[in-house]
PDB file as gemmi writes it, atoms N, CA and C in Angstrom:
CRYST1    1.000    1.000    1.000  90.00  90.00  90.00 P 1                      
ATOM      1  N   MET A   1     129.135  39.530 133.974  1.00  0.00           N  
ATOM      2  CA  MET A   1     128.224  39.926 135.023  1.00  0.00           C  
ATOM      3  C   MET A   1     128.271  38.871 136.111  1.00  0.00           C  
ATOM      4  N   SER A   2     128.311  39.290 137.346  1.00  0.00           N  
ATOM      5  CA  SER A   2     128.308  38.354 138.460  1.00  0.00           C  
ATOM      6  C   SER A   2     126.886  37.927 138.780  1.00  0.00           C  
ATOM      7  N   VAL A   3     126.750  36.783 139.413  1.00  0.00           N  
ATOM      8  CA  VAL A   3     125.444  36.279 139.812  1.00  0.00           C  
ATOM      9  C   VAL A   3     125.044  36.948 141.108  1.00  0.00           C  
ATOM     10  N   GLU A   4     123.824  37.473 141.147  1.00  0.00           N  
ATOM     11  CA  GLU A   4     123.326  38.151 142.334  1.00  0.00           C  
ATOM     12  C   GLU A   4     121.920  37.674 142.618  1.00  0.00           C  
ATOM     13  N   SER A   5     121.490  37.861 143.839  1.00  0.00           N  
ATOM     14  CA  SER A   5     120.133  37.503 144.231  1.00  0.00           C  
ATOM     15  C   SER A   5     119.275  38.746 144.298  1.00  0.00           C  
ATOM     16  N   TYR A   6     118.013  38.589 143.935  1.00  0.00           N  
ATOM     17  CA  TYR A   6     117.046  39.670 144.083  1.00  0.00           C  
ATOM     18  C   TYR A   6     116.399  39.521 145.440  1.00  0.00           C  
ATOM     19  N   ILE A   7     116.446  40.576 146.235  1.00  0.00           N  
ATOM     20  CA  ILE A   7     115.843  40.569 147.562  1.00  0.00           C  
ATOM     21  C   ILE A   7     114.669  41.536 147.536  1.00  0.00           C  
ATOM     22  N   PRO A   8     113.417  41.015 147.545  1.00  0.00           N  
ATOM     23  CA  PRO A   8     112.259  41.910 147.502  1.00  0.00           C  
ATOM     24  C   PRO A   8     112.320  42.944 148.618  1.00  0.00           C  
ATOM     25  N   GLY A   9     111.956  44.177 148.280  1.00  0.00           N  
ATOM     26  CA  GLY A   9     111.974  45.256 149.257  1.00  0.00           C  
ATOM     27  C   GLY A   9     113.321  45.937 149.366  1.00  0.00           C  
ATOM     28  N   LYS A  10     114.379  45.288 148.924  1.00  0.00           N  
ATOM     29  CA  LYS A  10     115.716  45.887 148.989  1.00  0.00           C  
ATOM     30  C   LYS A  10     116.170  46.355 147.610  1.00  0.00           C  
ATOM     31  N   ASP A  11     116.065  45.472 146.644  1.00  0.00           N  
ATOM     32  CA  ASP A  11     116.517  45.771 145.284  1.00  0.00           C  
ATOM     33  C   ASP A  11     115.306  46.133 144.433  1.00  0.00           C  
ATOM     34  N   THR A  12     114.992  47.420 144.383  1.00  0.00           N  
ATOM     35  CA  THR A  12     113.809  47.833 143.642  1.00  0.00           C  
ATOM     36  C   THR A  12     114.157  48.889 142.614  1.00  0.00           C  
ATOM     37  N   ILE A  13     113.208  49.152 141.750  1.00  0.00           N  
ATOM     38  CA  ILE A  13     113.327  50.279 140.838  1.00  0.00           C  
ATOM     39  C   ILE A  13     112.228  51.263 141.197  1.00  0.00           C  
ATOM     40  N   SER A  14     112.400  52.511 140.767  1.00  0.00           N  
ATOM     41  CA  SER A  14     111.374  53.520 141.024  1.00  0.00           C  
ATOM     42  C   SER A  14     110.999  54.183 139.702  1.00  0.00           C  
ATOM     43  N   VAL A  15     109.790  54.731 139.674  1.00  0.00           N  
ATOM     44  CA  VAL A  15     109.262  55.366 138.472  1.00  0.00           C  
ATOM     45  C   VAL A  15     108.767  56.753 138.868  1.00  0.00           C  
ATOM     46  N   THR A  16     109.315  57.795 138.246  1.00  0.00           N  
ATOM     47  CA  THR A  16     108.919  59.163 138.588  1.00  0.00           C  
ATOM     48  C   THR A  16     107.491  59.439 138.119  1.00  0.00           C  
ATOM     49  N   GLN A  17     106.914  60.517 138.650  1.00  0.00           N  
ATOM     50  CA  GLN A  17     105.572  60.926 138.234  1.00  0.00           C  
ATOM     51  C   GLN A  17     105.535  61.228 136.735  1.00  0.00           C  
ATOM     52  N   ALA A  18     106.578  61.863 136.220  1.00  0.00           N  
ATOM     53  CA  ALA A  18     106.632  62.185 134.788  1.00  0.00           C  
ATOM     54  C   ALA A  18     106.612  60.911 133.944  1.00  0.00           C  
ATOM     55  N   ALA A  19     107.362  59.902 134.351  1.00  0.00           N  
ATOM     56  CA  ALA A  19     107.378  58.636 133.613  1.00  0.00           C  
ATOM     57  C   ALA A  19     106.034  57.924 133.730  1.00  0.00           C  
ATOM     58  N   GLN A  20     105.421  57.986 134.909  1.00  0.00           N  
ATOM     59  CA  GLN A  20     104.105  57.363 135.071  1.00  0.00           C  
ATOM     60  C   GLN A  20     103.086  58.008 134.136  1.00  0.00           C  
ATOM     61  N   ARG A  21     103.087  59.337 134.049  1.00  0.00           N  
ATOM     62  CA  ARG A  21     102.163  60.029 133.140  1.00  0.00           C  
ATOM     63  C   ARG A  21     102.420  59.621 131.689  1.00  0.00           C  
ATOM     64  N   HIS A  22     103.699  59.541 131.316  1.00  0.00           N  
ATOM     65  CA  HIS A  22     104.055  59.140 129.953  1.00  0.00           C  
ATOM     66  C   HIS A  22     103.548  57.727 129.656  1.00  0.00           C  
ATOM     67  N   PHE A  23     103.781  56.794 130.565  1.00  0.00           N  
ATOM     68  CA  PHE A  23     103.342  55.413 130.340  1.00  0.00           C  
ATOM     69  C   PHE A  23     101.821  55.321 130.252  1.00  0.00           C  
ATOM     70  N   MET A  24     101.113  56.082 131.091  1.00  0.00           N  
ATOM     71  CA  MET A  24      99.648  56.072 131.038  1.00  0.00           C  
ATOM     72  C   MET A  24      99.160  56.581 129.675  1.00  0.00           C  
ATOM     73  N   LYS A  25      99.809  57.604 129.143  1.00  0.00           N  
ATOM     74  CA  LYS A  25      99.437  58.112 127.813  1.00  0.00           C  
ATOM     75  C   LYS A  25      99.713  57.065 126.737  1.00  0.00           C  
ATOM     76  N   GLN A  26     100.829  56.353 126.864  1.00  0.00           N  
ATOM     77  CA  GLN A  26     101.171  55.323 125.886  1.00  0.00           C  
ATOM     78  C   GLN A  26     100.159  54.178 125.905  1.00  0.00           C  
ATOM     79  N   LEU A  27      99.675  53.842 127.092  1.00  0.00           N  
ATOM     80  CA  LEU A  27      98.733  52.731 127.228  1.00  0.00           C  
ATOM     81  C   LEU A  27      97.312  53.113 126.823  1.00  0.00           C  
ATOM     82  N   ALA A  28      96.977  54.397 126.901  1.00  0.00           N  
ATOM     83  CA  ALA A  28      95.621  54.848 126.558  1.00  0.00           C  
ATOM     84  C   ALA A  28      95.320  54.503 125.097  1.00  0.00           C  
ATOM     85  N   GLY A  29      94.210  53.833 124.885  1.00  0.00           N  
ATOM     86  CA  GLY A  29      93.808  53.478 123.531  1.00  0.00           C  
ATOM     87  C   GLY A  29      94.525  52.274 122.947  1.00  0.00           C  
ATOM     88  N   GLN A  30      95.431  51.677 123.693  1.00  0.00           N  
ATOM     89  CA  GLN A  30      96.136  50.483 123.229  1.00  0.00           C  
ATOM     90  C   GLN A  30      95.412  49.236 123.743  1.00  0.00           C  
ATOM     91  N   HIS A  31      95.766  48.101 123.220  1.00  0.00           N  
ATOM     92  CA  HIS A  31      95.203  46.842 123.703  1.00  0.00           C  
ATOM     93  C   HIS A  31      96.028  46.278 124.854  1.00  0.00           C  
ATOM     94  N   ALA A  32      97.020  47.001 125.295  1.00  0.00           N  
ATOM     95  CA  ALA A  32      97.894  46.560 126.382  1.00  0.00           C  
ATOM     96  C   ALA A  32      97.460  47.202 127.691  1.00  0.00           C  
ATOM     97  N   ARG A  33      97.817  46.545 128.798  1.00  0.00           N  
ATOM     98  CA  ARG A  33      97.440  47.048 130.117  1.00  0.00           C  
ATOM     99  C   ARG A  33      98.629  47.429 130.980  1.00  0.00           C  
ATOM    100  N   ALA A  34      99.850  47.141 130.532  1.00  0.00           N  
ATOM    101  CA  ALA A  34     101.021  47.387 131.373  1.00  0.00           C  
ATOM    102  C   ALA A  34     102.256  47.609 130.504  1.00  0.00           C  
ATOM    103  N   VAL A  35     103.310  48.076 131.157  1.00  0.00           N  
ATOM    104  CA  VAL A  35     104.611  48.248 130.513  1.00  0.00           C  
ATOM    105  C   VAL A  35     105.535  47.186 131.093  1.00  0.00           C  
ATOM    106  N   ARG A  36     106.232  46.465 130.225  1.00  0.00           N  
ATOM    107  CA  ARG A  36     107.198  45.459 130.675  1.00  0.00           C  
ATOM    108  C   ARG A  36     108.595  45.968 130.351  1.00  0.00           C  
ATOM    109  N   ILE A  37     109.467  45.903 131.350  1.00  0.00           N  
ATOM    110  CA  ILE A  37     110.838  46.386 131.200  1.00  0.00           C  
ATOM    111  C   ILE A  37     111.795  45.216 131.358  1.00  0.00           C  
ATOM    112  N   SER A  38     112.733  45.134 130.431  1.00  0.00           N  
ATOM    113  CA  SER A  38     113.764  44.106 130.489  1.00  0.00           C  
ATOM    114  C   SER A  38     115.039  44.691 129.886  1.00  0.00           C  
ATOM    115  N   VAL A  39     116.082  43.893 129.876  1.00  0.00           N  
ATOM    116  CA  VAL A  39     117.319  44.265 129.194  1.00  0.00           C  
ATOM    117  C   VAL A  39     117.732  43.096 128.318  1.00  0.00           C  
ATOM    118  N   LYS A  40     118.490  43.401 127.289  1.00  0.00           N  
ATOM    119  CA  LYS A  40     119.058  42.325 126.479  1.00  0.00           C  
ATOM    120  C   LYS A  40     120.490  42.690 126.146  1.00  0.00           C  
ATOM    121  N   GLU A  41     121.291  41.656 125.922  1.00  0.00           N  
ATOM    122  CA  GLU A  41     122.673  41.887 125.530  1.00  0.00           C  
ATOM    123  C   GLU A  41     122.673  42.370 124.092  1.00  0.00           C  
ATOM    124  N   SER A  42     123.233  43.550 123.897  1.00  0.00           N  
ATOM    125  CA  SER A  42     123.240  44.149 122.568  1.00  0.00           C  
ATOM    126  C   SER A  42     124.107  45.398 122.588  1.00  0.00           C  
ATOM    127  N   GLY A  43     124.319  45.962 121.431  1.00  0.00           N  
ATOM    128  CA  GLY A  43     125.064  47.207 121.344  1.00  0.00           C  
ATOM    129  C   GLY A  43     126.551  46.995 121.513  1.00  0.00           C  
ATOM    130  N   CYS A  44     127.266  48.090 121.526  1.00  0.00           N  
ATOM    131  CA  CYS A  44     128.725  48.003 121.579  1.00  0.00           C  
ATOM    132  C   CYS A  44     129.273  47.927 123.000  1.00  0.00           C  
ATOM    133  N   THR A  45     128.439  48.168 124.022  1.00  0.00           N  
ATOM    134  CA  THR A  45     128.971  48.097 125.385  1.00  0.00           C  
ATOM    135  C   THR A  45     128.326  47.039 126.256  1.00  0.00           C  
ATOM    136  N   GLY A  46     127.286  46.355 125.809  1.00  0.00           N  
ATOM    137  CA  GLY A  46     126.786  45.250 126.617  1.00  0.00           C  
ATOM    138  C   GLY A  46     125.285  45.062 126.656  1.00  0.00           C  
ATOM    139  N   TYR A  47     124.537  46.042 127.177  1.00  0.00           N  
ATOM    140  CA  TYR A  47     123.098  45.879 127.382  1.00  0.00           C  
ATOM    141  C   TYR A  47     122.327  47.051 126.795  1.00  0.00           C  
ATOM    142  N   VAL A  48     121.065  46.778 126.432  1.00  0.00           N  
ATOM    143  CA  VAL A  48     120.119  47.825 126.070  1.00  0.00           C  
ATOM    144  C   VAL A  48     118.826  47.571 126.835  1.00  0.00           C  
ATOM    145  N   TYR A  49     118.124  48.646 127.155  1.00  0.00           N  
ATOM    146  CA  TYR A  49     116.824  48.542 127.807  1.00  0.00           C  
ATOM    147  C   TYR A  49     115.774  48.202 126.760  1.00  0.00           C  
ATOM    148  N   VAL A  50     114.800  47.385 127.164  1.00  0.00           N  
ATOM    149  CA  VAL A  50     113.698  47.012 126.288  1.00  0.00           C  
ATOM    150  C   VAL A  50     112.401  47.328 127.016  1.00  0.00           C  
ATOM    151  N   MET A  51     111.513  48.060 126.354  1.00  0.00           N  
ATOM    152  CA  MET A  51     110.195  48.363 126.922  1.00  0.00           C  
ATOM    153  C   MET A  51     109.138  47.880 125.948  1.00  0.00           C  
ATOM    154  N   ASP A  52     108.172  47.127 126.464  1.00  0.00           N  
ATOM    155  CA  ASP A  52     107.076  46.617 125.650  1.00  0.00           C  
ATOM    156  C   ASP A  52     105.759  46.911 126.338  1.00  0.00           C  
ATOM    157  N   LEU A  53     104.719  47.146 125.552  1.00  0.00           N  
ATOM    158  CA  LEU A  53     103.368  47.265 126.082  1.00  0.00           C  
ATOM    159  C   LEU A  53     102.757  45.867 126.030  1.00  0.00           C  
ATOM    160  N   VAL A  54     102.295  45.372 127.177  1.00  0.00           N  
ATOM    161  CA  VAL A  54     101.823  43.989 127.287  1.00  0.00           C  
ATOM    162  C   VAL A  54     100.526  43.924 128.093  1.00  0.00           C  
ATOM    163  N   ASN A  55      99.906  42.755 128.071  1.00  0.00           N  
ATOM    164  CA  ASN A  55      98.701  42.528 128.864  1.00  0.00           C  
ATOM    165  C   ASN A  55      98.979  41.783 130.157  1.00  0.00           C  
ATOM    166  N   GLU A  56      99.901  40.842 130.109  1.00  0.00           N  
ATOM    167  CA  GLU A  56     100.174  39.988 131.265  1.00  0.00           C  
ATOM    168  C   GLU A  56     101.670  39.956 131.551  1.00  0.00           C  
ATOM    169  N   PRO A  57     102.031  39.758 132.826  1.00  0.00           N  
ATOM    170  CA  PRO A  57     103.455  39.634 133.155  1.00  0.00           C  
ATOM    171  C   PRO A  57     103.998  38.284 132.710  1.00  0.00           C  
ATOM    172  N   GLY A  58     105.314  38.220 132.548  1.00  0.00           N  
ATOM    173  CA  GLY A  58     105.969  36.943 132.342  1.00  0.00           C  
ATOM    174  C   GLY A  58     105.871  36.133 133.625  1.00  0.00           C  
ATOM    175  N   SER A  59     106.107  34.846 133.547  1.00  0.00           N  
ATOM    176  CA  SER A  59     105.911  33.961 134.701  1.00  0.00           C  
ATOM    177  C   SER A  59     106.772  34.327 135.903  1.00  0.00           C  
ATOM    178  N   GLU A  60     107.902  34.973 135.685  1.00  0.00           N  
ATOM    179  CA  GLU A  60     108.784  35.326 136.799  1.00  0.00           C  
ATOM    180  C   GLU A  60     109.003  36.835 136.916  1.00  0.00           C  
ATOM    181  N   ASP A  61     108.117  37.625 136.331  1.00  0.00           N  
ATOM    182  CA  ASP A  61     108.260  39.079 136.393  1.00  0.00           C  
ATOM    183  C   ASP A  61     107.912  39.619 137.772  1.00  0.00           C  
ATOM    184  N   MET A  62     108.617  40.670 138.170  1.00  0.00           N  
ATOM    185  CA  MET A  62     108.249  41.436 139.352  1.00  0.00           C  
ATOM    186  C   MET A  62     107.189  42.435 138.892  1.00  0.00           C  
ATOM    187  N   VAL A  63     106.139  42.619 139.695  1.00  0.00           N  
ATOM    188  CA  VAL A  63     105.051  43.519 139.334  1.00  0.00           C  
ATOM    189  C   VAL A  63     105.080  44.740 140.239  1.00  0.00           C  
ATOM    190  N   LEU A  64     105.162  45.927 139.633  1.00  0.00           N  
ATOM    191  CA  LEU A  64     105.052  47.184 140.371  1.00  0.00           C  
ATOM    192  C   LEU A  64     103.671  47.750 140.087  1.00  0.00           C  
ATOM    193  N   GLU A  65     102.872  47.940 141.126  1.00  0.00           N  
ATOM    194  CA  GLU A  65     101.557  48.544 140.960  1.00  0.00           C  
ATOM    195  C   GLU A  65     101.651  49.981 141.434  1.00  0.00           C  
ATOM    196  N   LEU A  66     101.459  50.908 140.508  1.00  0.00           N  
ATOM    197  CA  LEU A  66     101.646  52.324 140.782  1.00  0.00           C  
ATOM    198  C   LEU A  66     100.301  53.038 140.791  1.00  0.00           C  
ATOM    199  N   GLU A  67     100.353  54.351 140.892  1.00  0.00           N  
ATOM    200  CA  GLU A  67      99.143  55.164 140.958  1.00  0.00           C  
ATOM    201  C   GLU A  67      98.294  55.017 139.703  1.00  0.00           C  
ATOM    202  N   GLN A  68      97.010  55.264 139.845  1.00  0.00           N  
ATOM    203  CA  GLN A  68      96.042  55.252 138.750  1.00  0.00           C  
ATOM    204  C   GLN A  68      95.997  53.917 138.014  1.00  0.00           C  
ATOM    205  N   GLY A  69      96.341  52.837 138.707  1.00  0.00           N  
ATOM    206  CA  GLY A  69      96.252  51.511 138.120  1.00  0.00           C  
ATOM    207  C   GLY A  69      97.379  51.138 137.180  1.00  0.00           C  
ATOM    208  N   LEU A  70      98.402  51.980 137.074  1.00  0.00           N  
ATOM    209  CA  LEU A  70      99.531  51.673 136.197  1.00  0.00           C  
ATOM    210  C   LEU A  70     100.308  50.490 136.757  1.00  0.00           C  
ATOM    211  N   LYS A  71     100.603  49.530 135.877  1.00  0.00           N  
ATOM    212  CA  LYS A  71     101.422  48.380 136.261  1.00  0.00           C  
ATOM    213  C   LYS A  71     102.680  48.352 135.406  1.00  0.00           C  
ATOM    214  N   ILE A  72     103.795  48.117 136.074  1.00  0.00           N  
ATOM    215  CA  ILE A  72     105.080  47.940 135.411  1.00  0.00           C  
ATOM    216  C   ILE A  72     105.538  46.526 135.739  1.00  0.00           C  
ATOM    217  N   PHE A  73     105.811  45.734 134.718  1.00  0.00           N  
ATOM    218  CA  PHE A  73     106.351  44.394 134.902  1.00  0.00           C  
ATOM    219  C   PHE A  73     107.849  44.461 134.622  1.00  0.00           C  
ATOM    220  N   VAL A  74     108.640  43.888 135.518  1.00  0.00           N  
ATOM    221  CA  VAL A  74     110.094  43.901 135.355  1.00  0.00           C  
ATOM    222  C   VAL A  74     110.580  42.467 135.243  1.00  0.00           C  
ATOM    223  N   ASP A  75     111.262  42.174 134.161  1.00  0.00           N  
ATOM    224  CA  ASP A  75     111.828  40.847 133.945  1.00  0.00           C  
ATOM    225  C   ASP A  75     112.782  40.528 135.091  1.00  0.00           C  
ATOM    226  N   SER A  76     112.539  39.427 135.787  1.00  0.00           N  
ATOM    227  CA  SER A  76     113.373  39.083 136.945  1.00  0.00           C  
ATOM    228  C   SER A  76     114.834  38.870 136.558  1.00  0.00           C  
ATOM    229  N   LYS A  77     115.089  38.448 135.323  1.00  0.00           N  
ATOM    230  CA  LYS A  77     116.476  38.254 134.881  1.00  0.00           C  
ATOM    231  C   LYS A  77     117.207  39.585 134.733  1.00  0.00           C  
ATOM    232  N   ALA A  78     116.448  40.676 134.581  1.00  0.00           N  
ATOM    233  CA  ALA A  78     117.057  42.001 134.432  1.00  0.00           C  
ATOM    234  C   ALA A  78     117.376  42.654 135.770  1.00  0.00           C  
ATOM    235  N   LEU A  79     116.807  42.145 136.850  1.00  0.00           N  
ATOM    236  CA  LEU A  79     116.956  42.809 138.149  1.00  0.00           C  
ATOM    237  C   LEU A  79     118.401  43.015 138.597  1.00  0.00           C  
ATOM    238  N   PRO A  80     119.300  42.044 138.434  1.00  0.00           N  
ATOM    239  CA  PRO A  80     120.685  42.323 138.850  1.00  0.00           C  
ATOM    240  C   PRO A  80     121.319  43.481 138.082  1.00  0.00           C  
ATOM    241  N   VAL A  81     120.861  43.718 136.861  1.00  0.00           N  
ATOM    242  CA  VAL A  81     121.418  44.782 136.023  1.00  0.00           C  
ATOM    243  C   VAL A  81     120.781  46.131 136.342  1.00  0.00           C  
ATOM    244  N   ILE A  82     119.482  46.143 136.678  1.00  0.00           N  
ATOM    245  CA  ILE A  82     118.782  47.419 136.833  1.00  0.00           C  
ATOM    246  C   ILE A  82     118.356  47.739 138.262  1.00  0.00           C  
ATOM    247  N   ARG A  83     118.787  46.965 139.230  1.00  0.00           N  
ATOM    248  CA  ARG A  83     118.388  47.251 140.615  1.00  0.00           C  
ATOM    249  C   ARG A  83     118.794  48.679 140.988  1.00  0.00           C  
ATOM    250  N   GLY A  84     117.917  49.363 141.692  1.00  0.00           N  
ATOM    251  CA  GLY A  84     118.195  50.731 142.109  1.00  0.00           C  
ATOM    252  C   GLY A  84     117.930  51.787 141.048  1.00  0.00           C  
ATOM    253  N   THR A  85     117.472  51.386 139.874  1.00  0.00           N  
ATOM    254  CA  THR A  85     117.259  52.320 138.768  1.00  0.00           C  
ATOM    255  C   THR A  85     116.018  53.179 138.983  1.00  0.00           C  
ATOM    256  N   GLU A  86     116.138  54.457 138.655  1.00  0.00           N  
ATOM    257  CA  GLU A  86     114.993  55.355 138.606  1.00  0.00           C  
ATOM    258  C   GLU A  86     114.633  55.550 137.137  1.00  0.00           C  
ATOM    259  N   ILE A  87     113.372  55.304 136.811  1.00  0.00           N  
ATOM    260  CA  ILE A  87     112.892  55.519 135.449  1.00  0.00           C  
ATOM    261  C   ILE A  87     112.213  56.879 135.419  1.00  0.00           C  
ATOM    262  N   ASP A  88     112.651  57.737 134.501  1.00  0.00           N  
ATOM    263  CA  ASP A  88     112.145  59.103 134.408  1.00  0.00           C  
ATOM    264  C   ASP A  88     111.750  59.379 132.961  1.00  0.00           C  
ATOM    265  N   PHE A  89     111.077  60.479 132.745  1.00  0.00           N  
ATOM    266  CA  PHE A  89     110.700  60.917 131.402  1.00  0.00           C  
ATOM    267  C   PHE A  89     110.927  62.415 131.330  1.00  0.00           C  
ATOM    268  N   GLY A  90     111.618  62.857 130.289  1.00  0.00           N  
ATOM    269  CA  GLY A  90     111.880  64.282 130.174  1.00  0.00           C  
ATOM    270  C   GLY A  90     112.573  64.618 128.875  1.00  0.00           C  
ATOM    271  N   LEU A  91     113.074  65.822 128.810  1.00  0.00           N  
ATOM    272  CA  LEU A  91     113.747  66.311 127.614  1.00  0.00           C  
ATOM    273  C   LEU A  91     115.213  65.912 127.594  1.00  0.00           C  
ATOM    274  N   ASP A  92     115.676  65.549 126.405  1.00  0.00           N  
ATOM    275  CA  ASP A  92     117.089  65.324 126.141  1.00  0.00           C  
ATOM    276  C   ASP A  92     117.372  66.119 124.870  1.00  0.00           C  
ATOM    277  N   GLY A  93     117.843  67.332 125.047  1.00  0.00           N  
ATOM    278  CA  GLY A  93     117.948  68.250 123.913  1.00  0.00           C  
ATOM    279  C   GLY A  93     116.551  68.691 123.525  1.00  0.00           C  
ATOM    280  N   VAL A  94     116.145  68.392 122.301  1.00  0.00           N  
ATOM    281  CA  VAL A  94     114.792  68.742 121.855  1.00  0.00           C  
ATOM    282  C   VAL A  94     113.859  67.527 121.844  1.00  0.00           C  
ATOM    283  N   ASN A  95     114.364  66.370 122.239  1.00  0.00           N  
ATOM    284  CA  ASN A  95     113.579  65.135 122.225  1.00  0.00           C  
ATOM    285  C   ASN A  95     113.051  64.787 123.606  1.00  0.00           C  
ATOM    286  N   GLN A  96     111.863  64.206 123.651  1.00  0.00           N  
ATOM    287  CA  GLN A  96     111.333  63.660 124.895  1.00  0.00           C  
ATOM    288  C   GLN A  96     111.714  62.187 124.940  1.00  0.00           C  
ATOM    289  N   VAL A  97     112.283  61.755 126.065  1.00  0.00           N  
ATOM    290  CA  VAL A  97     112.779  60.384 126.163  1.00  0.00           C  
ATOM    291  C   VAL A  97     112.508  59.796 127.543  1.00  0.00           C  
ATOM    292  N   VAL A  98     112.397  58.461 127.570  1.00  0.00           N  
ATOM    293  CA  VAL A  98     112.391  57.731 128.833  1.00  0.00           C  
ATOM    294  C   VAL A  98     113.851  57.597 129.236  1.00  0.00           C  
ATOM    295  N   LYS A  99     114.155  57.989 130.460  1.00  0.00           N  
ATOM    296  CA  LYS A  99     115.532  57.956 130.955  1.00  0.00           C  
ATOM    297  C   LYS A  99     115.648  56.900 132.045  1.00  0.00           C  
ATOM    298  N   PHE A 100     116.702  56.120 131.989  1.00  0.00           N  
ATOM    299  CA  PHE A 100     116.995  55.127 133.014  1.00  0.00           C  
ATOM    300  C   PHE A 100     118.198  55.631 133.802  1.00  0.00           C  
ATOM    301  N   ASN A 101     117.966  56.101 135.013  1.00  0.00           N  
ATOM    302  CA  ASN A 101     119.050  56.565 135.881  1.00  0.00           C  
ATOM    303  C   ASN A 101     119.504  55.363 136.696  1.00  0.00           C  
ATOM    304  N   ASN A 102     120.435  54.613 136.114  1.00  0.00           N  
ATOM    305  CA  ASN A 102     120.862  53.322 136.645  1.00  0.00           C  
ATOM    306  C   ASN A 102     122.202  53.470 137.363  1.00  0.00           C  
ATOM    307  N   PRO A 103     122.230  53.268 138.687  1.00  0.00           N  
ATOM    308  CA  PRO A 103     123.489  53.405 139.423  1.00  0.00           C  
ATOM    309  C   PRO A 103     124.495  52.312 139.091  1.00  0.00           C  
ATOM    310  N   ASN A 104     124.059  51.237 138.432  1.00  0.00           N  
ATOM    311  CA  ASN A 104     124.947  50.132 138.079  1.00  0.00           C  
ATOM    312  C   ASN A 104     125.629  50.335 136.731  1.00  0.00           C  
ATOM    313  N   ALA A 105     125.105  51.236 135.903  1.00  0.00           N  
ATOM    314  CA  ALA A 105     125.666  51.477 134.573  1.00  0.00           C  
ATOM    315  C   ALA A 105     126.972  52.254 134.707  1.00  0.00           C  
ATOM    316  N   LYS A 106     128.013  51.741 134.083  1.00  0.00           N  
ATOM    317  CA  LYS A 106     129.333  52.367 134.213  1.00  0.00           C  
ATOM    318  C   LYS A 106     129.844  52.962 132.914  1.00  0.00           C  
ATOM    319  N   ASP A 107     129.641  52.284 131.815  1.00  0.00           N  
ATOM    320  CA  ASP A 107     130.131  52.769 130.528  1.00  0.00           C  
ATOM    321  C   ASP A 107     128.973  52.810 129.546  1.00  0.00           C  
ATOM    322  N   PHE A 108     128.996  53.796 128.660  1.00  0.00           N  
ATOM    323  CA  PHE A 108     127.946  53.961 127.666  1.00  0.00           C  
ATOM    324  C   PHE A 108     128.579  54.061 126.290  1.00  0.00           C  
ATOM    325  N   CYS A 109     127.875  53.553 125.285  1.00  0.00           N  
ATOM    326  CA  CYS A 109     128.396  53.700 123.925  1.00  0.00           C  
ATOM    327  C   CYS A 109     128.205  55.144 123.478  1.00  0.00           C  
ATOM    328  N   GLY A 110     128.842  55.514 122.413  1.00  0.00           N  
ATOM    329  CA  GLY A 110     128.784  56.886 121.928  1.00  0.00           C  
ATOM    330  C   GLY A 110     127.387  57.366 121.592  1.00  0.00           C  
ATOM    331  N   CYS A 111     126.534  56.469 121.112  1.00  0.00           N  
ATOM    332  CA  CYS A 111     125.175  56.879 120.748  1.00  0.00           C  
ATOM    333  C   CYS A 111     124.243  56.884 121.956  1.00  0.00           C  
ATOM    334  N   GLY A 112     124.692  56.338 123.089  1.00  0.00           N  
ATOM    335  CA  GLY A 112     123.884  56.343 124.301  1.00  0.00           C  
ATOM    336  C   GLY A 112     122.860  55.234 124.384  1.00  0.00           C  
ATOM    337  N   GLU A 113     122.846  54.322 123.429  1.00  0.00           N  
ATOM    338  CA  GLU A 113     121.851  53.252 123.409  1.00  0.00           C  
ATOM    339  C   GLU A 113     122.204  52.083 124.320  1.00  0.00           C  
ATOM    340  N   SER A 114     123.473  51.761 124.463  1.00  0.00           N  
ATOM    341  CA  SER A 114     123.845  50.599 125.269  1.00  0.00           C  
ATOM    342  C   SER A 114     124.762  51.009 126.417  1.00  0.00           C  
ATOM    343  N   PHE A 115     124.854  50.105 127.393  1.00  0.00           N  
ATOM    344  CA  PHE A 115     125.633  50.383 128.599  1.00  0.00           C  
ATOM    345  C   PHE A 115     126.225  49.091 129.129  1.00  0.00           C  
ATOM    346  N   SER A 116     127.222  49.243 130.000  1.00  0.00           N  
ATOM    347  CA  SER A 116     127.793  48.087 130.688  1.00  0.00           C  
ATOM    348  C   SER A 116     127.696  48.325 132.185  1.00  0.00           C  
ATOM    349  N   ILE A 117     127.869  47.257 132.942  1.00  0.00           N  
ATOM    350  CA  ILE A 117     127.840  47.341 134.399  1.00  0.00           C  
ATOM    351  C   ILE A 117     129.126  46.758 134.948  1.00  0.00           C  
ATOM    352  N   ASN A 118     129.356  47.006 136.244  1.00  0.00           N  
ATOM    353  CA  ASN A 118     130.527  46.410 136.903  1.00  0.00           C  
ATOM    354  C   ASN A 118     130.357  44.927 137.046  1.00  0.00           C  
TER     355      ASN A 118                                                      
END                                                                             
């Protein structure tokens, strides 16, 4: 992976209404107040997405404040990998899944869990 800079306002992610509704349902009744998104090196092609329910952002997280008080924290180290990504929620066959429509993802493993970037 090449080293890139995060430029606020230019390199952002977006969250669809369907994903926002899903995250709000996940947070309801939990002790967490936000969703934190990051990536880690794993799988057969390079990276996997990680989503956690948390109370506070990491010290260098980007904070997205969305409708109805929903907060999404994005690990700043993940930004070069996920910049421009749209997070959606919908059906994949008969399963409901969070989908990451990442323009930087180029190759995917057979199971669809991991991806690589240019």
